[in-house]
ROLO-785455 format. One line per 10 residues: number of its first residue (from 1); their letters; for each residue z, y, x of C-alpha. Coordinates in steps of 0.25 Angstrom, whole numbers, padded with zeros to 4 digits. Last residue first. Layout:
<sites>
NUM = A = Z/Y/X  ...
</sites>
This chain:
<sites>
709 = ADFESARQRR = -0067/0071/-0117  -0065/0058/-0116  -0054/0055/-0102  -0049/0068/-0107  -0041/0060/-0117  -0033/0054/-0108  -0019/0050/-0113  -0022/0046/-0128  -0037/0044/-0128  -0037/0035/-0116
699 = QDLAEELIVD = -0025/0027/-0123  -0034/0026/-0133  -0046/0020/-0125  -0036/0011/-0119  -0030/0006/-0132  -0042/0003/-0136  -0047/-0002/-0124  -0035/-0014/-0123  -0035/-0017/-0139  -0050/-0020/-0138
689 = SFPGELDRAF = -0047/-0027/-0125  -0037/-0037/-0132  -0046/-0043/-0141  -0054/-0049/-0130  -0063/-0044/-0119  -0060/-0033/-0109  -0072/-0023/-0103  -0067/-0012/-0113  -0055/-0014/-0107  -0062/-0013/-0092
679 = QLTLDSAEKS = -0069/0000/-0097  -0057/0007/-0103  -0049/0006/-0090  -0063/0011/-0080  -0064/0023/-0089  -0049/0024/-0089  -0049/0023/-0074  -0060/0035/-0074  -0054/0044/-0083  -0040/0043/-0076
669 = LWVPSKKLFA = -0025/0040/-0080  -0028/0039/-0095  -0033/0024/-0094  -0029/0020/-0081  -0013/0020/-0087  -0017/0008/-0094  -0015/-0005/-0086  -0024/-0016/-0088  -0017/-0029/-0086  -0021/-0045/-0086
659 = FGNEDHMFRT = -0027/-0046/-0074  -0037/-0057/-0074  -0038/-0059/-0059  -0053/-0055/-0055  -0057/-0048/-0069  -0044/-0042/-0073  -0042/-0038/-0060  -0056/-0032/-0057  -0054/-0024/-0072  -0039/-0020/-0068
649 = MTYSVGQGAV = -0042/-0016/-0055  -0036/-0001/-0055  -0024/-0001/-0063  -0017/-0014/-0058  -0020/-0014/-0046  -0014/-0001/-0042  -0016/0013/-0039  -0017/0014/-0023  -0019/-0001/-0018  -0029/-0004/-0030
639 = ITLVLNVLED = -0038/0009/-0028  -0035/0007/-0013  -0040/-0007/-0015  -0052/-0002/-0024  -0058/0006/-0013  -0056/-0003/-0002  -0065/-0013/-0009  -0076/-0002/-0011  -0074/0003/0006  -0077/-0012/0011
629 = KSANKGLLEK = -0088/-0013/0000  -0094/-0001/0004  -0097/0011/-0006  -0111/0015/-0008  -0108/0029/-0015  -0103/0032/-0029  -0090/0021/-0029  -0086/0024/-0017  -0085/0039/-0019  -0081/0036/-0034
619 = KLADLKPAAP = -0068/0027/-0030  -0065/0037/-0019  -0064/0047/-0031  -0055/0039/-0040  -0047/0035/-0027  -0045/0052/-0025  -0042/0054/-0040  -0031/0043/-0043  -0025/0040/-0057  -0030/0028/-0063
609 = IITNRAVERL = -0042/0021/-0053  -0047/0010/-0060  -0055/0000/-0053  -0070/-0004/-0058  -0079/0006/-0049  -0070/-0002/-0038  -0072/-0016/-0044  -0087/-0013/-0048  -0091/-0009/-0034  -0084/-0024/-0030
599 = ADCDLSSLKK = -0094/-0030/-0036  -0105/-0022/-0032  -0101/-0025/-0018  -0101/-0038/-0019  -0084/-0044/-0020  -0076/-0049/-0009  -0070/-0038/-0004  -0064/-0036/-0017  -0057/-0050/-0015  -0055/-0047/-0003
589 = DLEALELTTG = -0047/-0033/-0006  -0039/-0039/-0017  -0034/-0051/-0008  -0017/-0047/-0007  -0020/-0042/-0025  -0014/-0053/-0030  -0012/-0049/-0045  -0001/-0060/-0052  0010/-0054/-0043  0021/-0058/-0035
579 = HSFGNAIVWK = 0035/-0060/-0034  0045/-0068/-0028  0059/-0063/-0029  0067/-0061/-0017  0076/-0050/-0020  0068/-0040/-0015  0056/-0042/-0020  0060/-0042/-0034  0068/-0028/-0031  0056/-0023/-0023
569 = TFGIEGRRVT = 0047/-0027/-0037  0058/-0020/-0046  0058/-0007/-0037  0041/-0005/-0035  0041/-0009/-0053  0054/0000/-0056  0061/0009/-0047  0049/0015/-0040  0040/0013/-0053  0052/0020/-0061
559 = VTKDNTLPFS = 0053/0030/-0050  0038/0034/-0054  0042/0034/-0068  0053/0043/-0067  0060/0040/-0080  0070/0032/-0070  0079/0019/-0073  0086/0010/-0062  0084/-0004/-0063  0103/-0006/-0064
549 = KWFKLFRPDK = 0101/-0017/-0075  0087/-0021/-0070  0090/-0024/-0057  0103/-0031/-0061  0094/-0041/-0069  0086/-0044/-0062  0097/-0047/-0050  0103/-0056/-0058  0090/-0066/-0058  0087/-0071/-0072
539 = FMKGSILLGF = 0076/-0062/-0074  0071/-0067/-0059  0072/-0082/-0060  0066/-0079/-0073  0052/-0076/-0068  0047/-0060/-0068  0034/-0056/-0072  0029/-0042/-0071  0017/-0034/-0077  0017/-0020/-0079
529 = SCYHFNKHSS = 0027/-0018/-0068  0018/-0017/-0055  0024/-0026/-0046  0028/-0017/-0033  0025/-0013/-0020  0031/0002/-0017  0037/0000/-0003  0027/-0010/0000  0030/-0026/0005  0025/-0032/-0006
519 = TYSWRLSRYR = 0012/-0032/0002  -0004/-0034/-0002  -0014/-0030/0009  -0027/-0023/0008  -0031/-0013/0020  -0035/0000/0015  -0041/0009/0026  -0054/0013/0019  -0046/0019/0007  -0042/0028/0015
509 = EPTARPHGYN = -0044/0043/0009  -0042/0034/-0004  -0027/0033/0000  -0022/0019/0003  -0012/0010/0000  -0006/-0005/0006  -0007/-0014/-0004  0005/-0020/-0013  0008/-0005/-0019  0006/-0010/-0034
499 = TAAGVFDLNL = 0007/-0026/-0040  0002/-0032/-0052  0005/-0041/-0062  0018/-0043/-0055  0027/-0056/-0053  0041/-0059/-0050  0049/-0071/-0047  0037/-0078/-0045  0030/-0091/-0053  0016/-0086/-0048
489 = AEAEKLWNSS = 0012/-0092/-0062  0019/-0084/-0070  0014/-0073/-0067  -0001/-0079/-0070  0005/-0084/-0082  0009/-0069/-0086  -0003/-0064/-0082  -0012/-0075/-0090  -0027/-0069/-0084  -0035/-0058/-0091
479 = GPLPFWSSDN = -0046/-0056/-0099  -0042/-0049/-0111  -0030/-0041/-0102  -0015/-0044/-0105  -0012/-0032/-0104  -0014/-0018/-0106  -0006/-0012/-0095  0006/0000/-0097  0011/-0009/-0106  0022/-0017/-0099
469 = LIVLKDVSPL = 0024/-0030/-0094  0036/-0038/-0089  0036/-0052/-0089  0048/-0063/-0089  0050/-0076/-0086  0058/-0087/-0085  0069/-0081/-0095  0082/-0085/-0098  0094/-0079/-0108  0085/-0068/-0114
459 = TERALLVGDR = 0093/-0058/-0120  0101/-0050/-0109  0090/-0052/-0097  0079/-0050/-0107  0086/-0037/-0112  0088/-0032/-0098  0073/-0035/-0095  0067/-0027/-0107  0077/-0014/-0105  0072/-0015/-0090
449 = YGGFDYGFNP = 0057/-0016/-0092  0060/-0002/-0102  0066/0005/-0090  0055/-0002/-0082  0044/0005/-0088  0050/0019/-0089  0064/0022/-0086  0066/0029/-0101  0057/0025/-0112  0068/0023/-0121
439 = REIVKYSLKT = 0068/0009/-0127  0063/0000/-0137  0064/-0015/-0133  0058/-0027/-0143  0062/-0039/-0139  0056/-0053/-0140  0042/-0048/-0143  0031/-0048/-0154  0035/-0048/-0166  0045/-0038/-0163
429 = LTQRDADSLE = 0035/-0030/-0157  0027/-0027/-0171  0041/-0022/-0177  0043/-0013/-0167  0029/-0007/-0169  0031/-0006/-0181  0044/0002/-0182  0039/0009/-0173  0043/0008/-0155  0052/0018/-0149
419 = VNSVVIPAYG = 0047/0020/-0134  0048/0012/-0119  0045/-0002/-0128  0051/-0015/-0122  0046/-0025/-0127  0052/-0039/-0125  0042/-0048/-0125  0044/-0065/-0127  0034/-0072/-0117  0029/-0086/-0119
409 = EKKLYELAVK = 0014/-0082/-0115  0010/-0078/-0129  0021/-0068/-0132  0017/-0061/-0120  0001/-0060/-0125  0007/-0056/-0140  0015/-0044/-0133  0002/-0041/-0125  -0005/-0040/-0135  0004/-0033/-0145
399 = HSALLGSKPF = 0006/-0021/-0135  -0010/-0020/-0132  -0009/-0016/-0147  -0001/-0004/-0145  0013/0000/-0150  0013/0012/-0154  0010/0027/-0148  0020/0026/-0137  0020/0013/-0136  0027/0011/-0122
389 = ILYIAVKKEF = 0029/-0004/-0119  0036/-0013/-0111  0034/-0027/-0113  0046/-0036/-0106  0042/-0050/-0106  0051/-0064/-0109  0048/-0079/-0104  0056/-0091/-0107  0057/-0092/-0123  0060/-0078/-0132
379 = RVDGDTIQKQ = 0056/-0078/-0147  0048/-0066/-0150  0052/-0061/-0163  0058/-0048/-0157  0070/-0041/-0157  0071/-0025/-0157  0079/-0019/-0146  0080/-0002/-0146  0084/0005/-0134  0091/0019/-0137
369 = RALVLDYYPQ = 0104/0017/-0133  0096/0013/-0119  0096/0028/-0117  0109/0029/-0115  0119/0020/-0106  0106/0010/-0102  0096/0022/-0100  0107/0032/-0092  0113/0019/-0085  0099/0018/-0078
359 = ALFYSANRPV = 0096/0033/-0077  0109/0036/-0068  0108/0028/-0056  0092/0030/-0053  0091/0042/-0063  0102/0048/-0054  0093/0047/-0040  0082/0052/-0046  0088/0064/-0052  0092/0067/-0038
349 = LEKLQKFPRI = 0083/0065/-0031  0074/0074/-0036  0083/0084/-0028  0078/0078/-0016  0065/0082/-0020  0068/0096/-0024  0076/0097/-0011  0063/0094/-0003  0053/0105/-0012  0062/0116/-0009
339 = LERKLKWLPI = 0054/0117/0007  0040/0114/-0001  0044/0126/-0011  0049/0136/-0001  0036/0132/0009  0028/0135/-0003  0035/0147/-0008  0033/0153/0006  0018/0152/0005  0011/0143/0015
329 = NRWSVPMDWP = -0002/0148/0023  -0004/0136/0030  0000/0126/0022  -0011/0129/0012  -0021/0120/0019  -0022/0109/0009  -0023/0096/0016  -0036/0088/0017  -0042/0096/0032  -0030/0087/0038
319 = STYKKASKRA = -0037/0074/0034  -0032/0062/0026  -0024/0069/0017  -0016/0061/0005  -0006/0067/-0003  0007/0055/-0010  0016/0059/0002  0015/0073/-0002  0028/0078/0002  0030/0072/0013
309 = GEYFGFSKAR = 0016/0075/0017  0017/0088/0014  0030/0090/0024  0024/0084/0035  0010/0095/0033  0021/0107/0033  0029/0102/0044  0016/0099/0053  0008/0110/0048  0021/0120/0052
299 = RRASFLNEPS = 0023/0113/0065  0007/0115/0068  0008/0131/0065  0020/0133/0073  0030/0144/0072  0036/0144/0058  0035/0130/0056  0042/0127/0071  0054/0134/0060  0057/0119/0053
289 = LLGLFAKLTT = 0059/0120/0040  0047/0112/0036  0050/0101/0046  0064/0099/0037  0056/0096/0025  0046/0088/0031  0059/0080/0036  0066/0080/0024  0053/0075/0017  0052/0062/0025
279 = HLRPHPREHK = 0066/0058/0024  0064/0061/0009  0051/0053/0008  0055/0042/0016  0068/0037/0011  0074/0027/0019  0062/0019/0028  0055/0006/0018  0044/0004/0027  0034/0009/0016
269 = EMAYIRSQAL = 0041/0020/0011  0043/0024/0027  0027/0024/0030  0023/0032/0017  0032/0042/0020  0030/0044/0035  0017/0044/0031  0017/0054/0021  0025/0064/0032  0016/0060/0044
259 = QFAKFRTILP = 0003/0063/0038  0006/0077/0032  0009/0077/0046  -0002/0074/0051  -0010/0085/0041  -0001/0095/0045  -0004/0093/0060  -0019/0092/0057  -0019/0105/0052  -0011/0111/0060
249 = DRGSAHGAQH = -0022/0107/0069  -0016/0097/0082  -0026/0087/0082  -0029/0074/0076  -0027/0066/0089  -0019/0075/0096  -0006/0073/0091  -0001/0064/0102  -0010/0064/0115  -0007/0050/0118
239 = RVRAAPIFIL = -0006/0042/0131  -0005/0027/0128  0002/0018/0140  0003/0003/0139  0013/-0001/0149  0024/0003/0138  0020/-0007/0129  0026/-0008/0115  0027/-0019/0107  0027/-0020/0093
229 = KGQKRVSLSW = 0029/-0034/0086  0023/-0043/0075  0023/-0047/0062  0033/-0037/0052  0031/-0029/0068  0017/-0026/0064  0020/-0019/0051  0032/-0009/0058  0021/-0007/0066  0009/-0003/0056
219 = DDDEHYMFIE = 0020/0006/0049  0024/0013/0063  0010/0017/0066  0005/0021/0052  0018/0031/0054  0010/0043/0055  -0006/0046/0047  -0011/0040/0036  -0001/0028/0031  -0011/0022/0019
209 = PDFPIDHFLK = -0017/0015/0027  -0009/0006/0034  -0012/0002/0048  -0018/-0011/0047  -0008/-0025/0050  -0018/-0038/0050  -0029/-0029/0054  -0020/-0021/0066  -0014/-0036/0069  -0028/-0040/0071
199 = RRAFIASGTL = -0032/-0030/0081  -0023/-0034/0090  -0012/-0024/0095  -0011/-0011/0102  -0007/0002/0095  -0009/0017/0102  -0006/0029/0095  -0001/0021/0082  0015/0022/0088  0021/0007/0088
189 = VPVECEEKPC = 0035/0002/0080  0046/-0005/0082  0044/-0008/0096  0044/-0020/0105  0045/-0019/0120  0036/-0019/0133  0046/-0010/0142  0047/0004/0147  0053/0007/0131  0049/0024/0128
179 = GRPLWDSKPL = 0064/0032/0124  0073/0032/0112  0079/0020/0108  0070/0010/0098  0070/0013/0082  0071/0000/0073  0088/0005/0070  0081/0018/0066  0073/0009/0054  0060/0012/0056
169 = LVSRRKFDAS = 0047/0018/0047  0052/0032/0055  0047/0027/0067  0056/0024/0080  0052/0022/0096  0039/0028/0098  0037/0030/0113  0028/0043/0116  0030/0041/0129  0029/0052/0140
159 = GDPSEIRPGF = 0016/0053/0148  0014/0067/0148  0004/0066/0137  0012/0057/0127  0012/0043/0131  0010/0031/0121  0017/0017/0128  0008/0006/0121  0009/-0002/0109  0007/-0014/0106
149 = ATNTGYKASA = 0006/-0022/0092  0010/-0036/0090  0005/-0047/0080  -0004/-0054/0090  0009/-0059/0097  0014/-0054/0109  0011/-0054/0126  -0002/-0054/0126  -0002/-0042/0117  0005/-0035/0130
139 = SLLIELTGDC = -0007/-0038/0139  -0016/-0031/0130  -0009/-0020/0128  -0008/-0019/0145  -0024/-0019/0145  -0025/-0008/0136  -0015/0001/0143  -0019/-0002/0158  -0023/0013/0161  -0019/0024/0150
129 = LQSDPNLLLV = -0025/0024/0137  -0026/0038/0130  -0022/0043/0117  -0027/0055/0107  -0036/0046/0099  -0025/0036/0096  -0027/0022/0099  -0026/0009/0091  -0026/-0003/0102  -0035/-0015/0096
119 = FESTASEVGL = -0035/-0030/0102  -0042/-0042/0099  -0056/-0033/0097  -0064/-0031/0083  -0061/-0018/0081  -0067/-0011/0066  -0056/-0014/0057  -0046/-0008/0070  -0051/0006/0069  -0051/0007/0053
109 = NCGGGFGLNK = -0036/0002/0054  -0034/0013/0063  -0041/0023/0056  -0033/0020/0043  -0019/0018/0053  -0023/0034/0057  -0028/0039/0043  -0040/0032/0035  -0048/0048/0039  -0060/0046/0030
99 = ESNVLQFGFQ = -0073/0042/0033  -0071/0032/0044  -0078/0030/0056  -0077/0018/0067  -0082/0023/0080  -0082/0013/0091  -0080/0017/0106  -0091/0019/0116  -0085/0031/0122  -0097/0040/0122
89 = ASLTELAGTD = -0104/0036/0110  -0091/0035/0103  -0087/0049/0109  -0102/0054/0102  -0097/0046/0087  -0082/0052/0090  -0087/0066/0090  -0098/0066/0078  -0088/0060/0071  -0079/0072/0072
79 = SGGNNVVIVR = -0075/0074/0057  -0063/0064/0058  -0062/0052/0047  -0055/0041/0056  -0067/0041/0067  -0059/0027/0071  -0062/0025/0085  -0064/0011/0091  -0062/0008/0106  -0066/-0006/0113
69 = SDKPVSNLMD = -0064/-0004/0128  -0076/-0003/0137  -0070/0006/0147  -0052/0007/0145  -0050/0017/0135  -0044/0030/0140  -0056/0038/0140  -0056/0034/0127  -0043/0041/0123  -0048/0053/0131
59 = PLIPSSNYSV = -0061/0054/0124  -0055/0053/0109  -0047/0067/0109  -0059/0074/0105  -0065/0066/0094  -0049/0064/0087  -0056/0070/0074  -0049/0058/0067  -0048/0046/0078  -0041/0033/0075
49 = TVITIDNVSL = -0044/0022/0088  -0042/0009/0091  -0045/0005/0104  -0052/-0011/0104  -0043/-0021/0114  -0050/-0034/0118  -0059/-0025/0127  -0048/-0021/0134  -0046/-0036/0140  -0038/-0047/0135
39 = PTMMKTRSVN = -0038/-0062/0146  -0045/-0075/0140  -0032/-0084/0140  -0036/-0086/0125  -0049/-0092/0128  -0045/-0100/0140  -0036/-0107/0129  -0045/-0109/0119  -0055/-0115/0130  -0042/-0124/0135
29 = KLAFHLLSPR = -0041/-0129/0120  -0054/-0131/0118  -0055/-0141/0131  -0042/-0148/0126  -0047/-0150/0111  -0060/-0156/0118  -0052/-0164/0127  -0043/-0169/0113  -0056/-0172/0107  -0063/-0179/0117
19 = LDFHLLFGWG = -0051/-0189/0121  -0054/-0201/0112  -0052/-0209/0122  -0065/-0216/0122  -0071/-0203/0118  -0066/-0196/0130  -0069/-0204/0141  -0084/-0205/0137  -0082/-0190/0138  -0080/-0194/0152
9 = FALAKTKSM = -0089/-0203/0155  -0100/-0196/0150  -0096/-0183/0156  -0094/-0192/0170  -0107/-0198/0167  -0115/-0186/0168  -0107/-0179/0179  -0111/-0191/0188  -0101/-0202/0193
</sites>
């Protein structure tokens, strides 16, 4: 039989028995299997290294890399761009420039974004690969799942192992025994000197851009452990000249110690380790007492830098030369002041702890006697609203609008005033309310909420919905959606009009490194208390009553936020109640990216920055030049993450999502924020818009008259 006849017979046979699809499936399956069995090589790896003026030491690292390997060097805001370009021409690596120092983690993120290979090895510029390391790591990757990261054996110049067996972010029970493992094993953390993983894993779990330097590898390791494994590969070896990547000048030493202290506090707080600030401050204080400070300039710089970082955890520097240099000649009085400061801080713990235990009984037994409760004309049916006001200059028209709206939606308002009312205002409120409470201004908003909740529990037998609002916002905005109905429709136990700390934050200097995400696991995550809805199930729960009865009142505003908004949110989550928000921001980055450049510039221009001069300067810089689309998106996201969406994107959220709240404080916090808020008020349509504009102008005249001087 000829070949042609044989083929015809074969296909005819397959068609007769309808076997062609099965044969095709078999063929494709085997092709796929053949493709999967294709051996990996070092060409499947990109080595990413972050350089900050590291050009003098890079050749040693590059010479240790196998020939034809892909290498990306991130110039992380260094001043040696020319030298790096020369090295790039010599060694053939890809140079990625960043205008500003993004920190180690931010630089790694930038390098990974530029890689296209399946695997990435993050490698310090002061490290060298030993023979066979890449092949060993590739071989190990075949034995584990895709969500696995690997760490080689890190060796000091003398060949001894530098093995990370513990971290301040881990409980001691997770620490490994002393010594370096001799066999392949799972470990609790990897060291940032050399980390090997699939590029997708680095992309899905980027380094936290808030950690500028130190502990970013520990933080990243803990994030990976939630989804996969960390494996130590002792046969793969990397030599590391620790501390040489950025030089050994005392000024650089001080800068690195400063970053170490800041990162330690931030990361320990993020992972809920006990007493991070106290732990770091005490360590810094003991460092100041070391006799070595008398004899070594580097040791002195390290001790003072670490202490500065512990004390000024909110201060941000991206370069050693950004820091003040007065530390070189510290006068005796300043040294004395710094040594005494920790004891003063410890002293402040006494009244703070006293308020935790004593303020609430003091209010209930003494101040509450001044409380006055007046019955109102509104009948309660199934829903109640606690509306907190502070009418220091008398009842406002916006108060009446909000109460009328609540009545219309079937809510019986309990008005809580943190100031004594005039007879006329009291009479007006009784017509619009179920109850009116006048109380001493103790405990800020949450002190007032507490009185309202306890009264509702005492007098109302059955509540289907409880709403908590305050007059820090104008509500409901003309042209907005019906927030009450939206919140009810979610059918959750706890709904917030907005959230804060649900997104990673970035400083203005690191805005390009911000990677947008959303989580309720951050230690400071909370639902904003200017608009909350609570289900009848939660309202009737005995634990809810216990929370409010025992709520620790304080007249410290910062502590009130921590105990109130943050504490209440944590209580809701910890007790298993369902929760969510009507203003979902998880896809905000994609929504902004979908806009054209002109629309995006307009959004950025109208984004309000209440009180953050560096963000203001960044906004002016980017709007004053031909900023890229990515730059504008990251600018807006950085503002939202740092300042809160309810303050910053009112116009955009109102137009796109029907957001019903306009925060008042930007009217007096900065001139540009005030101007943008007033312009938005002017653009609103409807009778209530005139009320909002009139009240906003009045607030500006009273509290920020210098804006119009």
